[in-house]
Steps between C-alpha positions, in 0.01 A plus 500: 500500500672728231728314252846625455655578161717184521175282566331665203792441280522134606134445449531660145788269420304201623205613292723530174659162570155349555378617155822423304449118557230257577485522876663182659477328827714764668194724498276359761131578434441610851164681528181570292320836504148447376425876496756548214506143376868499563773266631778605736831349463819473698828377383574196722772268417499138548716497828254716680198315380674179635589647842185690570237293673214685322492745205364786708619854538629420867719208363617665166561839650502689160723807506326664194138579417324235283503512129137542399388379153159476361379137455446558124855603450667199650576196275417155624652172412395134548718321753477189711333567831384279782356570850565423856162563676499459876306527839775709677733377786574187287859559397403646163786752504736219579360300204530811275864549596578147430352500160678825386755327265689752274468361136210275587249692713441840658265559792312804595400513852170686565505782233290796624354544158267205552387638838422824324279318260337324790427832676372657172263200451369516854423878454266411224702494175327331217608126460591544137724786574675332782553180283660715207737666741589173669573340174737787413658506849571133488682545176714771648577296816593195291789666311807279587855617574644228273358349182325166567420569861163439637357745737319379817274755666427457862209745565409615845222273638291822503499453115357139513162650401670550156665159483224345267521810281883462472465132402242584248701789343802273476383146379855388462578582870523246782454553870632362822254550780693519822328480835573427876301237698219689690673435846833633369329808347319575828805466696686753268219754556490454873858538532503840334274640768267796417686559160395147383159523633420841337653370174256198474212727554607740221557202276153356580337841430664490156400147433141596572501784252659264241218253560740216604328421831202261475498301818139545614559798738295809525682849505422523870677165558834657392482745781450227757800302393811507701823600323608155438157398372524789254849370406348134446217658293750659272703182474192310408405755236840474331487107539178502305639734230798262457289191490276663237815601290641143519165362394476755203859457385628158594775494243624859593472503881675314776474556872791502761487470877755719670591225751598273198697781356705532822521123559618416146631809332693311232203301390264789514742711281554220255132447463433875468762546233367191306139624517605852381741372250788693646859365448679383804820661631816327399525334850130443525354691802782395729644858531158647514396278791829563693475887458138620454347250734754588776392864501213715624315559164412854605834639626767230405611446863608147564258239615639257752413121480148452646451879562167501306357203687606653840346846425188314388495286813534810729208670314275205527580466882386847558173465300430121479150504649371769277675349186352147567149626560500714186647211289206275615247778421644567174493121404116513576460812286696338212288189505170694495626721221664215296848653525772231477753525781747315274560654163520271191771479238802506732834585326 
């Protein structure tokens, strides 16, 4: 694609503006290019970050080429950052939307920059090099729109292999580990048909590369597993990771079940804000619960009373026998591998 003169002029103006002042939060550190040791930035305002379900090209639809800046030329600052790690299909986008509180906290939903570092690491990058860039990248992502705001980063669950590194690099950070019960997770995967079943196999392949799967299986076993067994293996691997993190950082980690979040949104949000030391809105979380929890977290469409439960019930009816069999099988695997089905340190 050939750039027009107007596009080049706009990019030049952006570059000049970038270097005239310390880059603020409006410049999203979007990608990392290891070949040139450079970050790619897009100007993304707060409204778009709040409305986009994920910080991906598809959701952001940037109208101009990225602003490319060598890593050594970008100033970094120390800002408050926390994490929302999750096991997918567990209302993590919903929780991130609810905790995006201008003046108190800003949430970043699955920045692609972290996925780039995962891919770079899995292609054989030196651990020290990944650590240095991750440190730099977290500093750029943590820049708040308003002074005093904490930044809450919700990485993609593909980036869970870097979760312990992130917590180590940011000793002042806290983390909420959000997960869905196994049967709820399996139902979500089954409902999505081939898309969900392919996704869990791709996730498992990444977890194997990251060394997160240690459940007593041989490489051949993974080829013999059904799709929902592969989903359960991935869930158990993430559960073990979360349990290990809770044991390692008992003062910095809390766990949260998606079913508790939905059943008691007010109590869950109050506990989360207290744990993360985030100021409550003027009316507490009443407005947040009445708005954010009444919408589809991905597209903003209204959710009718009981709609989530009905959709889940329909999915369970279609796949109940398979879900029940895999859930029992997974409990045996968990017991043999020493993986707790219930995570410690609930929020």
